[in-house]
C-alpha positions in Angstrom: 9.0 9.1 -11.9 6.5 6.4 -10.7 7.5 2.9 -10.7 4.1 1.4 -10.1 0.5 2.2 -10.8 -1.0 4.9 -8.7 -4.3 4.1 -7.1 -7.2 6.4 -8.0 -7.3 9.3 -5.5 -10.9 8.7 -4.5 -10.2 5.0 -4.0 -7.2 5.6 -1.8 -9.1 8.2 0.2 -12.1 5.8 0.5 -9.7 3.0 1.6 -8.4 5.2 4.5 -11.9 6.1 5.4 -12.8 2.4 5.3 -9.8 1.1 7.1 -9.5 1.4 10.7 -9.4 -0.4 13.8 -7.5 -3.5 14.2 -4.6 -5.7 13.8 -5.5 -8.8 15.7 -2.0 -9.6 16.8 -3.1 -12.9 18.1 -1.7 -15.5 20.5 1.5 -13.8 21.7 3.7 -16.3 23.6 7.0 -15.9 25.2 9.8 -18.3 24.2 11.7 -19.6 27.2 14.2 -22.3 27.9 12.8 -25.6 29.3 12.4 -25.5 33.0 12.5 -21.6 33.2 10.4 -20.1 36.0 7.0 -18.8 35.0 7.9 -15.2 36.2 11.1 -13.9 34.5 13.3 -11.1 35.8 13.9 -8.2 33.5 17.4 -9.5 32.7 16.0 -12.8 31.7 13.4 -11.1 29.6 16.0 -9.1 27.8 18.0 -12.2 27.0 15.1 -14.3 25.8 14.5 -15.1 22.2 11.9 -13.5 20.1 8.3 -13.3 21.4 6.1 -15.1 18.9 2.5 -15.5 18.0 1.5 -19.1 18.5 -1.9 -20.6 18.1 -3.6 -23.9 18.8 -6.6 -25.0 16.8 -9.8 -24.2 18.7 -8.5 -21.1 20.5 -10.9 -18.1 20.3 -11.0 -14.4 21.0 -13.3 -11.4 20.5 -12.5 -7.7 20.1 -14.6 -4.6 20.0 -13.6 -2.1 17.4 -14.3 1.6 16.7 -12.9 4.2 14.4 -13.8 7.6 12.8 -12.1 9.3 9.9 -12.8 12.8 8.6 -11.3 15.4 6.3 -10.1 18.2 8.6 -11.4 20.8 6.1 -15.0 19.7 6.5 -17.6 18.1 8.7 -18.2 14.9 6.8 -17.2 11.8 8.7 -17.0 8.0 8.3 -17.4 5.7 11.3 -17.1 2.0 11.8 -18.0 -0.1 14.9 -18.1 -3.8 15.2 -17.2 -6.9 17.1 -14.6 -9.3 15.6 -14.7 -12.9 16.5 -11.7 -15.1 15.7 -11.0 -18.8 15.9 -7.7 -20.6 15.2 -8.5 -23.4 12.8 -5.2 -24.7 11.5 -1.4 -24.6 11.8 -0.1 -24.4 8.3 3.6 -24.7 9.2 6.0 -24.2 12.1 5.5 -20.4 11.8 2.2 -19.9 10.0 -1.3 -20.2 11.3 -4.8 -19.8 9.8 -7.6 -18.0 11.6 -11.3 -18.0 10.7 -13.0 -14.7 11.5 -16.2 -12.8 11.2 -17.5 -9.3 12.0 -20.7 -8.8 14.0 -22.8 -6.0 15.4 -21.6 -3.8 12.5 -22.4 -0.1 12.5 -21.0 1.7 9.5 -21.6 5.1 8.0 -19.8 6.6 5.0 -20.5 10.3 4.6 -16.9 11.2 3.7 -16.4 8.4 1.2 -17.7 9.0 -2.4 -21.1 7.3 -2.9 -19.8 5.2 -5.7 -16.8 4.1 -3.6 -18.8 3.0 -0.6 -18.8 -0.6 0.5 -22.0 -2.4 -0.2 -23.2 -5.8 0.9 -22.8 -7.8 4.1 -19.6 -7.5 6.1 -20.6 -10.3 8.5 -19.6 -13.3 6.3 -16.8 -15.6 7.3 -13.3 -14.9 6.0 -9.7 -16.3 6.7 -6.6 -14.6 7.9 -3.2 -16.3 7.8 -0.6 -15.0 10.4 3.0 -15.7 10.9 5.1 -16.0 14.1 5.9 -12.3 14.1 2.2 -11.5 14.1 2.2 -10.3 10.5 -0.8 -11.0 8.3 0.5 -13.0 5.4 -2.7 -14.0 3.6 -6.4 -13.3 3.4 -9.1 -15.6 2.1 -12.7 -14.5 1.2 -15.8 -16.3 0.0 -15.7 -16.2 -3.8 -18.9 -14.2 -4.1 -17.3 -11.3 -2.1 -16.8 -8.3 -4.4 -13.3 -6.7 -4.6 -14.4 -3.6 -2.7 -15.6 -5.6 0.4 -12.4 -7.7 0.3 -10.2 -4.6 0.2 -12.2 -3.0 3.0 -11.7 -6.0 5.4 -8.1 -6.6 4.3 -7.2 -3.0 4.9 -9.1 -3.1 8.1 -6.6 -5.6 9.6 -3.5 -4.3 7.8 -3.9 -0.8 9.0 -3.3 -1.9 12.6 -0.9 -4.7 12.1 1.8 -4.6 14.8 5.0 -6.4 14.4 6.7 -7.9 17.5 10.3 -7.1 18.4 13.1 -9.5 17.7 13.5 -10.1 21.5 11.8 -8.8 24.6 14.9 -6.9 25.3 14.7 -4.8 22.1 13.7 -1.3 22.9 13.4 0.1 19.3 13.0 -1.6 16.0 11.6 -0.9 12.5 9.6 -2.8 10.0 8.4 -2.5 6.4 4.7 -2.9 6.3 1.7 -2.3 4.0 -1.9 -1.2 4.4 -4.7 -0.1 2.2 -2.7 3.0 1.2 0.4 1.1 0.2 3.8 0.2 1.6 5.2 2.2 4.5 8.0 2.2 7.0 7.1 1.9 10.7 9.2 2.7 13.7 8.5 0.9 17.0 9.4 1.5 20.6 8.9 -0.8 23.6 7.2 1.4 26.2 6.4 -1.3 28.7 6.5 -0.6 32.4 9.6 -1.7 34.3 7.7 -4.5 36.0 4.9 -6.8 35.2 4.0 -9.2 32.4 2.5 -6.7 29.9 4.3 -5.8 26.7 3.3 -2.4 25.4 4.6 -1.0 22.2 4.2 2.3 20.3 4.2 2.4 16.5 4.8 5.5 14.3 4.4 5.4 10.5 7.5 7.2 9.2 6.7 7.5 5.6 4.9 5.8 2.7 7.0 4.4 -0.1 7.5 7.4 -2.4 8.3 5.1 -5.3 5.0 3.4 -4.9 3.0 6.6 -4.9 4.8 9.9 -5.8 5.2 9.8 -9.5 4.5 11.5 -12.8 1.0 10.2 -12.6 0.7 12.6 -9.6 -0.2 10.7 -6.4 1.7 10.9 -3.2 0.7 10.0 0.4 2.2 12.2 3.2 2.2 11.2 6.9 1.6 14.3 8.9 1.3 12.6 12.3 1.0 9.0 13.3 1.0 7.3 16.7 -0.5 4.0 17.7 -0.1 1.8 20.7 -0.7 -1.9 21.3 -0.7 -3.8 24.6 -0.1 -7.5 25.0 -0.6 -9.6 28.1 2.2 -12.2 28.0 0.7 -14.4 30.7 -3.1 -14.1 30.8 -3.8 -15.5 28.3 -1.0 -14.2 26.1 -3.0 -12.4 23.4 -3.4 -8.8 22.3 -5.3 -6.8 24.9 -5.9 -3.4 23.2 -4.9 -0.9 20.5 -5.5 2.8 20.1 -4.1 5.6 18.0 -4.5 8.6 15.8 -3.2 9.1 12.2 -3.2 12.3 10.1 -2.5 11.6 6.4 -2.7 13.8 3.3 -3.2 12.6 -0.2 -1.6 14.8 -2.8 -2.1 14.9 -6.6 0.5 16.8 -8.5 1.5 18.5 -5.2 -2.1 19.6 -4.4 -3.8 18.3 -1.3 -6.8 16.3 -2.4 -7.7 14.8 1.0 -6.5 15.8 4.5 -7.7 12.9 6.6 -7.7 12.4 10.4 -8.4 9.0 11.7 -8.9 7.9 15.3 -9.2 4.3 16.3 -9.4 1.9 19.3 -9.8 -1.8 20.0 -10.4 -3.7 23.2 -10.4 -7.4 23.8 -13.7 -8.7 25.2 -14.0 -12.5 24.9 -17.5 -12.4 26.4 -18.6 -11.1 23.0 -17.3 -14.0 21.0 -19.8 -15.5 18.6 -19.1 -18.8 16.9 -17.8 -18.2 13.4 -19.8 -19.9 10.7 -18.0 -22.7 8.9 -16.1 -21.9 5.6 -13.7 -24.4 4.1 -10.4 -23.0 2.9 -11.0 -24.7 -0.4 -14.1 -22.6 -0.9 -12.2 -19.3 -0.3 -10.2 -17.1 -2.7 -6.8 -16.2 -1.3 -5.8 -13.7 -4.0 -4.5 -10.3 -2.7 -7.7 -8.1 -2.6 -5.7 -5.1 -3.8 -4.7 -7.0 -7.0 -8.4 -7.2 -7.9 -10.1 -4.6 -10.0 -13.0 -2.7 -8.3 -16.1 -2.4 -10.4 -16.8 1.3 -10.7 -19.6 3.1 -12.4 -21.0 6.7 -12.4 -23.0 7.7 -9.3 -26.0 10.0 -9.7 -26.5 12.4 -6.7 -30.1 13.7 -6.5 -29.1 17.0 -5.0 -26.4 17.7 -7.6 -28.6 16.4 -10.4 -30.9 19.3 -9.9 -28.2 21.9 -10.6 -27.8 23.6 -14.0 -24.4 23.7 -15.7 -23.9 27.3 -14.6 -24.9 26.5 -11.0 -22.6 23.4 -10.9 -19.7 25.4 -12.3 -20.1 28.2 -9.8 -20.4 25.7 -6.9 -17.2 24.0 -8.1 -15.3 27.3 -8.3 -16.6 28.6 -5.0 -14.6 25.9 -3.2 -11.5 27.7 -4.2 -12.4 31.1 -2.8 -11.6 30.4 0.8 -8.6 29.2 2.8 -7.1 25.7 2.5 -7.1 23.4 -0.5 -10.6 22.0 -1.2 -9.7 20.1 -4.3 -10.9 16.7 -3.3 -14.3 17.9 -2.0 -14.7 20.0 -5.1 -13.8 17.1 -7.4 -16.3 14.8 -5.6 -19.2 17.2 -6.1 -18.3 17.8 -9.7 -18.1 14.0 -10.4 -21.5 13.6 -8.9 -22.9 16.3 -11.1 -21.2 14.9 -14.2 -22.7 11.5 -13.5 -26.2 13.1 -13.8 -25.2 15.4 -16.7 -22.5 13.6 -18.8 -22.9 16.2 -21.5 -21.4 18.7 -19.1 -17.9 17.3 -19.6 -17.5 19.0 -23.0 -18.8 22.3 -21.6 -16.2 22.1 -18.8 -13.4 21.5 -21.3 -14.7 24.5 -23.3 -14.5 26.6 -20.1 -10.9 25.3 -19.6 -9.9 26.4 -23.1 -11.6 29.8 -22.6 -9.5 30.4 -19.4 -12.6 30.3 -17.1 -11.0 27.6 -14.9 -8.2 29.2 -12.9 -5.0 27.4 -12.0 -5.9 26.4 -8.5 -9.1 24.6 -9.7 -7.6 22.8 -12.7 -6.3 19.7 -10.9 -9.7 19.2 -9.3 -11.4 19.6 -12.6 -9.5 16.7 -14.1 -10.0 14.6 -11.0 -13.7 15.2 -11.2 -13.8 14.1 -14.8 -11.9 11.0 -13.9 -14.1 10.2 -10.9 -17.3 10.6 -12.9 -16.4 7.5 -14.9 -18.6 8.4 -17.9 -17.8 7.8 -21.5 -18.5 11.5 -22.1 -15.7 12.4 -19.7 -13.5 9.9 -21.5 -14.2 11.7 -24.8 -13.6 15.2 -23.3 -10.3 14.1 -21.7 -9.2 12.6 -25.0 -9.9 15.9 -26.8 -7.8 17.7 -24.2 -4.9 15.2 -24.5 -4.5 15.9 -28.3 -5.2 19.6 -28.2 -1.7 21.2 -28.5 -3.2 24.7 -27.9 -3.6 23.7 -24.2 -0.7 23.8 -21.7 1.4 20.6 -21.4 0.5 20.2 -17.7 -3.2 20.1 -18.5 -2.7 17.6 -21.3 -0.6 15.5 -18.9 -3.4 15.7 -16.4 -5.7 14.5 -19.1 -3.5 11.5 -19.8 -3.3 10.6 -16.1 -7.1 10.9 -15.7 -7.7 8.8 -18.9 -5.5 6.0 -17.6 -7.6 5.7 -14.4 -11.1 6.4 -15.8 -13.6 3.6 -15.6 -12.9 0.2 -17.2 -9.8 0.5 -19.4 -10.5 0.4 -23.2 -8.5 -0.4 -26.3 -9.3 3.0 -27.8 -7.8 4.8 -24.7 -4.8 2.5 -24.8 -4.2 3.4 -28.5 -4.6 7.1 -27.8 -2.1 7.0 -25.0 0.3 5.0 -27.1 0.1 7.5 -29.9 0.9 10.3 -27.5 3.7 8.4 -25.9 5.3 7.9 -29.4 4.6 11.2 -31.1 3.9 14.0 -28.7 6.4 16.8 -28.9 6.1 17.5 -25.2 8.1 15.1 -23.0 5.7 15.5 -20.0 2.7 14.5 -22.0 4.6 11.6 -23.7 6.0 10.3 -20.4 2.7 10.4 -18.5 0.9 8.7 -21.4 3.5 5.9 -21.5 3.3 5.4 -17.7 -0.4 5.3 -18.0 -0.2 2.3 -20.3 1.4 0.4 -17.5 -1.3 1.4 -15.1 -4.0 0.3 -17.6 -2.3 -3.1 -17.9 -2.6 -3.5 -14.1 -6.3 -2.6 -14.3 -7.1 -4.7 -17.4 -8.4 -7.6 -15.2 -9.8 -10.5 -17.3 -9.6 -8.6 -20.6 -7.0 -10.8 -22.2 -7.2 -9.0 -25.5 -6.5 -5.6 -24.0 -3.8 -7.0 -21.8 -2.1 -8.6 -24.8 -2.2 -5.4 -26.7 -0.7 -3.4 -23.8 2.0 -6.0 -23.3 2.9 -6.0 -27.0 2.9 -2.2 -27.1 5.3 -1.8 -24.2 7.5 -4.5 -25.6 7.6 -2.6 -28.9 8.4 0.7 -27.1 11.3 -0.9 -25.3 12.7 -2.3 -28.5 12.3 1.1 -30.3 13.6 3.3 -27.5 15.9 5.8 -29.0 17.8 6.6 -25.8 18.4 5.3 -22.4 16.0 7.8 -20.9 13.1 6.4 -23.0 14.1 2.8 -22.2 14.1 3.5 -18.5 10.6 5.0 -18.8 9.3 1.9 -20.5 10.8 -0.2 -17.7 8.9 2.0 -15.2 5.7 1.4 -17.1 6.3 -2.4 -17.1 6.7 -2.2 -13.4 3.4 -0.2 -13.2 1.7 -3.2 -14.8 2.6 -5.7 -12.1 2.4 -8.3 -14.8 4.8 -11.3 -14.4 4.8 -11.7 -18.2 7.3 -8.8 -18.2 9.8 -10.7 -16.0 12.0 -11.9 -18.9 12.3 -8.4 -20.4 13.1 -6.8 -17.1 15.6 -9.6 -16.3 17.4 -8.9 -19.5 17.7 -5.2 -18.7 19.4 -6.1 -15.4 22.5 -6.7 -17.6 22.3 -3.3 -19.4 25.5 -1.3 -19.8 24.0 1.7 -18.0 23.9 1.4 -14.2 20.8 3.7 -14.1 19.0 1.4 -16.5 19.9 -1.6 -14.3 18.4 0.3 -11.3 15.2 1.0 -13.1 14.9 -2.7 -14.2 15.5 -3.9 -10.6 12.9 -1.5 -9.2 10.4 -2.6 -11.8 11.1 -6.3 -11.4 10.7 -5.9 -7.6 7.1 -4.9 -8.1 6.2 -8.1 -9.8 5.3 -11.4 -8.1 8.2 -12.2 -5.7 8.2 -15.8 -6.8 9.1 -14.6 -10.3 11.3 -11.6 -9.3 13.2 -12.9 -6.3 15.5 -15.5 -8.0 16.3 -13.1 -10.8 17.2 -10.3 -8.5 19.4 -12.5 -6.4 21.2 -13.9 -9.4 22.0 -10.3 -10.5 23.1 -9.4 -7.0 25.8 -12.0 -7.2 27.3 -10.5 -10.3 26.6 -6.8 -9.9 29.6 -4.5 -9.4 28.0 -1.1 -8.9 27.1 -0.5 -5.2 24.2 1.8 -6.1 22.6 -0.9 -8.2 23.2 -3.5 -5.5 21.5 -1.2 -3.1 18.5 -0.9 -5.4 18.3 -4.7 -5.9 18.3 -5.3 -2.1 15.6 -2.8 -1.6 13.5 -4.4 -4.4 13.6 -7.9 -2.9 10.4 -9.0 -1.4 9.0 -12.4 -0.3 10.2 -15.0 2.2 14.0 -15.1 2.7 15.8 -18.3 1.9 18.9 -19.7 3.6 21.0 -19.1 0.4 19.8 -15.5 0.3 20.8 -14.8 3.9 24.3 -16.2 3.1 24.6 -14.0 0.0 23.5 -10.9 1.9 25.9 -11.6 4.7 28.8 -11.9 2.2 27.8 -8.7 0.5 27.5 -6.9 3.8 30.9 -7.9 4.9 32.5 -6.8 1.6 30.7 -3.6 1.1 32.3 -0.2 1.3 29.0 1.7 0.6 27.0 3.0 3.5 23.7 3.1 1.6 24.3 -0.5 0.5 25.2 -1.7 4.0 22.1 0.1 5.3 19.9 -1.7 2.8 21.4 -5.1 3.6 21.1 -4.6 7.4 17.5 -3.7 7.0 16.9 -6.8 4.8 18.7 -9.1 7.3 16.8 -7.5 10.2 13.5 -8.4 8.6 14.8 -11.8 7.6 15.8 -12.6 11.2 12.2 -13.2 12.1 12.0 -16.4 10.1 15.8 -17.0 9.6 17.4 -16.7 13.1 20.9 -17.1 11.5 20.4 -13.6 10.0 20.8 -12.1 13.4 24.2 -13.6 13.9 25.4 -11.9 10.7 24.1 -8.6 12.1 26.0 -9.1 15.3 29.2 -9.8 13.4 28.7 -6.7 11.3 28.1 -4.6 14.4 31.6 -5.4 15.7 33.3 -4.4 12.4 31.0 -1.5 11.4 32.6 2.0 11.2 29.4 4.0 10.8 27.7 5.0 14.1 24.4 5.5 12.2 24.6 1.9 10.9 25.5 0.6 14.3 22.4 2.2 15.6 20.4 0.7 12.8 21.6 -2.8 13.7 20.5 -2.0 17.3 16.9 -1.7 16.1 17.0 -5.4 15.1 19.3 -6.8 17.8 19.1 -6.1 21.6 22.0 -4.5 23.3 22.8 -7.5 25.4 23.5 -9.5 22.2 25.9 -6.9 20.9 28.2 -6.8 23.8 
């Protein structure tokens, strides 16, 4: 079951098509003891502390970027080329820096991306990037008149190629939890530097996207087929990122069906001669909200070519996609959505064809996706009819619920319909997807306070009225889908439930809210929790900056734990924390010497160099 809202398939595919190119891992500097020689031996490098990104106000750099992305089943392709100019403007803390940046010489085509999902407007305006000492991007600020789609494009642009530095220069392999426009993922790193010289070269592979964030009853999952990217850093001249390149093959699935099969190639080269002074923008005039927390304005797009087709021609063109090899669902849904935007009355005719059995099984997921992507009120009405038609198969009615929860701007009528099905539908699949969809609608409700209040009250009521633990856990999942910190108290209360499984669901849901709200509650529960599986879930749910008290708590739990999964989760947490809390590494070293699992000893080795473990 899903624990957070799925992103609309088209939007996710468009995000990958839009993202590419660059993580400006900026200002890499080697930490060395006072008086150390400028050129270090390999042994000295291995013993040094963590390489860090450090910036001084006024430092500048420029990079040329290029990428292409296409669906391997067709010829359509998106490309992006630009020059990125960057200037360090402020040191916010001992480990956090603010960069002012702008794109120039932009060349951008979007043949693959749905017309209604394409980025519009200038991409050359100034924006801010906050970076920490590990070269992670920890904040983005855009001019307030930037729409959500442009913000998401640029934020994803950088996050897709964010490279995290190793704990020390002697670390050969390490891992990191990161996030990009597709969602959270696990990355595995390897130092592939040459034996001599000052260059640091690393290879990054995306292992997997977070299944809990994507693969759910609402149907979306992201699969990494292949992923390999490299980044080179010159530690001495002048200690900044030199280049990146790579290839990624990602599939987007809806209910197990491949909707997009995307291949992306990218490269970046530093070229300071191309630097152009970045226009001034005051941080106070920028909006630093997470771009992916903002609702993208979507409306139906009318395609002139598709508009000329009759209903019969459009239906045959749609079905023809499924007569050849492969899975063309995404392309078929895109074309159908474009036709429906021009012929909204066709939605009811397509539903009639579905009832008559004229839409075969392979084409049905794409049919519902096409109705959702069309964004029309006629499609909303047709999907509503399917949802309540018990003559249709449960899987189709569940698809209708999923499509309704993501169609256009959320409405009170749709919320009431989904709530009614969640409460009264005799089929568990339909009821469950309808309930989870309410949480997704809450996340997308934006500034509609009346709708948000209705959804909040509805989920509160469903939790109170839950007849069994299974239903209660589903409501907790829906609350997690919402991302609304207003649910923090309800989820916190469920951390004390009698059922260990319920406590796990509550922890997972709470972990998807704002870390400022969720973190202290999860840590408080971790101190009291007796079930190792629940403790494992709590540790994995924790996000945000680690505190000194949290490091001590984790170290105590690690030393006392007899559960391998729990120890693995804590080791991973401490490894990530060690970047800003050096004391965390000492706890990992202590655990290495008492650890009985060879696999966990190896895991510790991804965060601590061998020299420190002897």
